[in-house]
C-alpha positions as CSV (number, residue, x, y, z in Angstrom):
1,X,-72.0,124.6,-144.8
2,X,-71.3,128.2,-144.8
3,X,-67.8,129.1,-143.7
4,X,-68.9,132.6,-142.7
5,X,-72.4,133.7,-142.1
6,X,-73.0,137.4,-141.1
7,X,-76.5,138.8,-140.6
8,X,-77.6,142.6,-140.2
9,X,-74.0,143.1,-138.5
10,X,-73.7,146.7,-137.0
11,X,-70.6,148.0,-135.2
12,X,-70.7,151.6,-133.6
13,X,-67.5,152.6,-131.9
14,X,-67.6,155.0,-128.8
15,X,-67.8,158.4,-130.2
16,X,-70.7,157.5,-132.5
17,X,-68.5,156.3,-135.4
18,X,-70.4,153.7,-137.6
19,X,-67.9,151.2,-138.8
20,X,-70.3,148.4,-140.0
21,X,-73.9,149.4,-140.9
22,X,-76.1,146.3,-141.4
23,X,-73.7,143.9,-143.2
24,X,-75.0,140.6,-144.8
25,X,-72.4,138.1,-146.0
26,X,-72.4,134.4,-146.7
27,X,-69.0,132.8,-147.5
28,X,-69.3,129.1,-149.0
29,X,-67.0,126.5,-147.5
30,X,-64.0,125.7,-149.8
31,X,-64.2,129.2,-151.7
32,X,-61.9,132.3,-151.7
33,X,-63.9,135.1,-150.9
34,X,-62.5,138.8,-151.1
35,X,-64.1,141.9,-149.3
36,X,-63.0,144.7,-151.5
37,X,-63.0,148.4,-150.6
38,X,-61.2,151.6,-149.9
39,X,-59.5,152.3,-146.8
40,X,-61.9,152.9,-144.0
41,X,-64.8,151.0,-145.7
42,X,-65.2,148.8,-142.7
43,X,-62.9,145.7,-143.7
44,X,-60.7,145.5,-140.8
45,X,-63.7,145.9,-138.2
46,X,-65.5,143.0,-139.9
47,X,-62.5,140.9,-139.7
48,X,-61.7,141.6,-136.1
49,X,-65.4,140.7,-135.4
50,X,-65.1,137.6,-137.3
51,X,-61.9,136.7,-135.3
52,X,-63.4,137.3,-132.0
53,X,-61.4,140.3,-131.1
54,X,-64.1,142.8,-130.9
55,X,-67.8,142.3,-130.4
56,X,-70.5,143.8,-132.8
57,X,-73.2,146.2,-131.4
58,X,-75.9,144.4,-133.2
59,X,-76.5,141.6,-135.5
60,X,-75.1,138.1,-135.7
61,X,-71.8,136.5,-137.1
62,X,-71.1,132.9,-137.3
63,X,-68.2,130.7,-138.5
64,X,-69.0,127.4,-139.5
65,X,-72.1,127.7,-137.5
66,X,-70.3,128.9,-134.3
67,X,-71.3,132.5,-133.0
68,X,-68.3,134.7,-132.6
69,X,-69.6,136.2,-129.5
70,X,-70.9,133.3,-127.5
71,X,-68.7,130.5,-128.9
72,X,-65.5,132.2,-129.4
73,X,-63.3,129.4,-128.4
74,X,-64.9,127.1,-130.9
75,X,-64.3,129.7,-133.6
76,X,-60.7,130.4,-132.9
77,X,-60.0,126.6,-133.1
78,X,-61.2,126.5,-136.6
79,X,-59.6,129.7,-137.9
80,X,-56.1,131.0,-138.9
81,X,-55.6,134.6,-139.0
82,X,-53.2,137.1,-140.5
83,X,-53.5,140.8,-139.3
84,X,-52.5,143.7,-141.3
85,X,-50.0,144.8,-138.7
86,X,-46.8,142.8,-138.3
87,X,-47.2,139.9,-135.7
88,X,-43.7,138.7,-135.4
89,X,-40.7,139.3,-133.0
90,X,-38.1,140.8,-135.3
91,X,-35.2,140.1,-133.0
92,X,-36.0,136.3,-133.1
93,X,-35.3,133.9,-136.0
94,X,-38.1,132.7,-138.2
95,X,-37.9,129.2,-136.6
96,X,-38.2,130.7,-133.1
97,X,-41.2,132.7,-133.9
98,X,-42.9,129.8,-135.2
99,X,-41.7,127.7,-131.9
100,X,-43.5,130.4,-129.8
101,X,-46.6,130.4,-131.8
102,X,-46.8,126.4,-131.9
103,X,-47.0,126.7,-128.0
104,X,-49.5,129.4,-128.2
105,X,-51.6,127.3,-130.4
106,X,-51.1,124.3,-128.1
107,X,-49.8,122.0,-130.5
108,X,-48.3,118.9,-129.0
109,X,-44.5,119.0,-128.5
110,X,-44.1,115.8,-130.2
111,X,-45.4,117.3,-133.4
112,X,-44.2,120.9,-133.3
113,X,-40.7,120.1,-135.0
114,X,-42.3,118.3,-137.8
115,X,-45.1,120.9,-138.6
116,X,-42.5,123.8,-138.4
117,X,-40.2,121.9,-140.8
118,X,-43.1,121.0,-143.1
119,X,-44.5,124.8,-143.2
120,X,-41.1,126.2,-143.4
121,X,-40.6,124.1,-146.8
122,X,-44.2,124.7,-147.9
123,X,-43.4,128.5,-147.7
124,X,-40.0,128.3,-149.2
125,X,-38.4,129.6,-145.9
126,X,-36.1,126.7,-145.2
127,X,-32.8,128.5,-145.9
128,X,-34.0,131.7,-143.9
129,X,-35.3,129.6,-140.8
130,X,-32.4,130.7,-138.6
131,X,-32.0,134.2,-139.7
132,X,-33.4,137.2,-137.5
133,X,-36.8,138.3,-138.8
134,X,-35.5,141.9,-139.0
135,X,-33.2,140.6,-142.0
136,X,-36.1,139.4,-143.9
137,X,-37.9,141.1,-146.8
138,X,-41.4,142.2,-146.8
139,X,-42.6,139.1,-148.8
140,X,-40.6,136.6,-146.5
141,X,-42.2,138.3,-143.3
142,X,-45.6,137.7,-145.0
143,X,-45.0,134.1,-145.9
144,X,-43.7,133.5,-142.2
145,X,-46.9,135.0,-140.7
146,X,-49.2,132.9,-143.1
147,X,-47.0,129.7,-142.3
148,X,-47.8,130.6,-138.6
149,X,-51.6,131.0,-139.2
150,X,-51.5,127.5,-141.0
151,X,-50.0,125.7,-138.1
152,X,-53.3,124.7,-136.5
153,X,-54.3,123.5,-139.8
154,X,-57.3,125.9,-140.1
155,X,-60.3,125.2,-142.0
156,X,-60.7,129.1,-142.6
157,X,-57.8,131.4,-143.1
158,X,-58.9,135.0,-142.7
159,X,-56.2,137.6,-144.0
160,X,-56.4,141.4,-143.7
161,X,-54.5,142.9,-146.7
162,X,-52.2,139.9,-147.0
163,X,-50.1,141.4,-149.6
164,X,-50.2,145.1,-148.6
165,X,-46.9,146.9,-149.5
166,X,-45.3,143.9,-151.5
167,X,-44.0,144.3,-154.8
168,X,-45.7,142.2,-157.7
169,X,-43.5,139.2,-157.5
170,X,-43.8,139.0,-153.6
171,X,-47.4,139.2,-154.0
172,X,-47.7,136.5,-156.6
173,X,-45.7,134.2,-154.4
174,X,-47.8,134.7,-151.4
175,X,-50.8,133.9,-153.5
176,X,-49.3,130.8,-155.0
177,X,-48.8,129.4,-151.5
178,X,-52.3,130.3,-150.3
179,X,-53.8,128.7,-153.4
180,X,-51.9,125.5,-152.9
181,X,-53.0,125.6,-149.2
182,X,-56.7,125.9,-150.2
183,X,-56.4,123.2,-152.9
184,X,-54.5,120.6,-150.5
185,X,-56.5,121.2,-147.4
186,X,-60.0,122.2,-149.0
187,X,-59.6,125.2,-146.8
188,X,-61.8,128.6,-147.2
189,X,-60.0,131.8,-147.6
190,X,-61.4,135.1,-146.6
191,X,-59.3,138.2,-147.3
192,X,-59.8,141.9,-147.1
193,X,-57.9,144.0,-149.9
194,X,-57.9,147.3,-151.6
195,X,-56.2,145.6,-154.5
196,X,-58.5,145.2,-157.4
197,X,-56.3,142.9,-159.5
198,X,-55.9,140.6,-156.4
199,X,-59.6,140.3,-155.8
200,X,-60.3,139.9,-159.6
201,X,-57.7,137.1,-159.8
202,X,-57.6,135.2,-156.8
203,X,-61.5,135.4,-155.3
204,X,-64.3,133.1,-156.4
205,X,-66.6,135.8,-154.8
206,X,-66.1,139.4,-154.3
207,X,-68.1,141.8,-151.8
208,X,-67.8,145.4,-152.6
209,X,-67.9,147.5,-149.3
210,X,-68.5,151.2,-148.8
211,X,-68.9,153.1,-145.6
212,X,-69.8,150.0,-143.6
213,X,-72.3,148.5,-146.3
214,X,-72.0,146.0,-148.8
215,X,-72.8,147.6,-152.3
216,X,-72.5,144.7,-154.6
217,X,-71.6,141.0,-154.5
218,X,-70.8,138.4,-157.0
219,X,-68.1,136.7,-159.0
220,X,-65.6,139.1,-160.4
221,X,-66.8,138.6,-163.9
222,X,-70.4,138.9,-163.1
223,X,-69.8,142.1,-161.1
224,X,-67.8,143.5,-164.3
225,X,-71.1,143.0,-166.3
226,X,-72.6,145.8,-164.4
227,X,-70.3,148.1,-166.4
228,X,-71.8,148.1,-170.0
229,X,-68.7,148.4,-171.9
230,X,-64.9,148.2,-172.1
231,X,-62.8,150.9,-173.6
232,X,-60.7,151.5,-176.7
233,X,-58.0,154.3,-176.3
234,X,-56.4,155.6,-179.5
235,X,-53.7,157.9,-180.1
236,X,-53.9,159.3,-183.8
237,X,-52.4,162.1,-186.0
238,X,-54.7,164.7,-187.2
239,X,-57.5,166.4,-185.6
240,X,-59.0,164.3,-182.8
241,X,-62.4,166.1,-183.2
242,X,-62.8,165.2,-186.7
243,X,-62.0,161.8,-185.7
244,X,-64.7,161.6,-183.2
245,X,-67.3,162.6,-185.6
246,X,-66.1,159.6,-187.7
247,X,-66.3,157.2,-184.9
248,X,-69.8,158.1,-183.4
249,X,-71.3,155.2,-185.2
250,X,-69.4,152.9,-183.2
251,X,-69.8,154.4,-179.8
252,X,-72.1,157.0,-178.2
253,X,-69.6,157.5,-175.4
254,X,-66.3,159.2,-176.8
255,X,-64.0,161.4,-174.7
256,X,-60.9,163.3,-176.0
257,X,-58.6,164.0,-173.3
258,X,-56.2,166.9,-172.8
259,X,-53.3,165.1,-174.5
260,X,-55.4,164.2,-177.6
261,X,-56.2,160.6,-176.7
262,X,-59.3,159.4,-178.0
263,X,-61.3,156.7,-175.6
264,X,-64.4,155.0,-176.9
265,X,-66.7,153.0,-174.7
266,X,-67.6,149.7,-176.7
267,X,-69.2,146.3,-176.0
268,X,-66.9,144.3,-178.1
269,X,-63.6,145.8,-178.5
270,X,-61.6,143.1,-180.2
271,X,-64.0,143.1,-183.1
272,X,-64.6,146.7,-183.2
273,X,-61.1,147.8,-183.0
274,X,-59.7,146.6,-186.5
275,X,-63.0,148.2,-188.0
276,X,-62.1,151.6,-186.3
277,X,-58.6,151.5,-187.4
278,X,-59.5,150.7,-191.1
279,X,-62.1,153.5,-191.1
280,X,-59.7,156.1,-189.7
281,X,-57.1,155.1,-192.3
282,X,-59.3,155.5,-195.2
283,X,-60.0,159.0,-193.9
284,X,-56.3,159.9,-193.8
285,X,-55.7,159.5,-189.9
286,X,-52.7,157.7,-188.8
287,X,-53.2,155.6,-185.7
288,X,-50.1,155.7,-183.5
289,X,-51.2,153.6,-180.8
290,X,-54.4,151.6,-179.9
291,X,-55.2,149.5,-176.9
292,X,-58.0,147.8,-175.2
293,X,-59.1,148.5,-171.4
294,X,-61.3,145.9,-170.1
295,X,-63.6,147.2,-167.3
296,X,-62.2,146.7,-163.9
297,X,-63.8,146.1,-160.3
298,X,-63.0,149.7,-159.6
299,X,-65.1,150.8,-162.6
300,X,-67.9,148.8,-160.8
301,X,-67.2,150.7,-157.5
302,X,-67.0,153.9,-159.3
303,X,-70.3,153.3,-160.9
304,X,-72.1,152.3,-157.6
305,X,-70.5,154.7,-155.1
306,X,-69.3,157.8,-157.3
307,X,-65.6,157.2,-156.1
308,X,-62.8,155.0,-156.7
309,X,-61.4,152.2,-154.5
310,X,-58.1,154.1,-154.2
311,X,-59.7,157.0,-152.7
312,X,-59.0,157.5,-148.9
313,X,-61.8,158.0,-146.7
314,X,-62.1,161.5,-145.7
315,X,-61.9,162.3,-141.7
316,X,-59.9,164.0,-139.4
317,X,-56.8,162.6,-137.7
318,X,-58.9,162.5,-134.5
319,X,-61.5,160.5,-136.0
320,X,-59.2,158.2,-137.6
321,X,-57.4,157.7,-134.3
322,X,-60.5,157.2,-132.4
323,X,-61.4,154.3,-134.4
324,X,-58.1,152.7,-134.2
325,X,-58.1,152.9,-130.3
326,X,-61.5,151.6,-130.4
327,X,-60.6,148.7,-132.4
328,X,-57.6,147.8,-130.2
329,X,-59.5,148.0,-126.9
330,X,-62.7,146.3,-128.6
331,X,-64.7,149.5,-128.3
């Protein structure tokens, strides 16, 4: 069964802003699926529709076969959701936050304590359970929000930028816990991100989204095959232009940067690099530094769209605020 099925999904906000423009998406049950794209690409709008917060303008979206518009109650029983915005009461303790949400989820009073304790242990928050949330680090806050989303034992976890603003160590801890939950429960994880490395490392499948459309989809390794080469970057002594002439037989794409670095696009850098170094030394050049840079999902995105995932969507403040207000009110 598909965990998520989306067909020809369109969302047009009041004012004519097109957030989604014919999205088609299939997320396999038990998989980890990332939707990767720059800010403003439509990721949050898609997630708000899948979590039944707003309605699409046209098209169809189903979660485990249940329509998000007509069977929203069934959908909400099957999902856990972590929004991009903070969803905790900072003047309450971690335990108190979990207790409130356990009541919201309708968890039987006889089971609340054991479920809370189990998840505090699972997310390594036991020692901080009785501290006020406003004393937590960013990583601890995110782990608590994820623990809360796990309370009803969802078959599908939907996360909007799950590690935004966290340092690398905190991001790694969050993903260790998410992967453990996926493995133990056979759950599906669907997450939106603009972190290329996160999608590359933790997603079985990646959908690249730009301006409300999915422009490519596949396993990270397969997507990167759309880029025909990796890169070798060299720092050398001597004239870079002369070195470039020697290296043309190994690459038809050689760029010399303003600081004198030489970048070669090659298909098999691990094999070619020693040959290049030997060739340069034989002609009197000294290689000061050499590194291999593998193709990234951002390279794929640039090839398909002409811009980087890290680039902000251009628009006026009034346009941005209009979309945000529309999302909040379900427009």
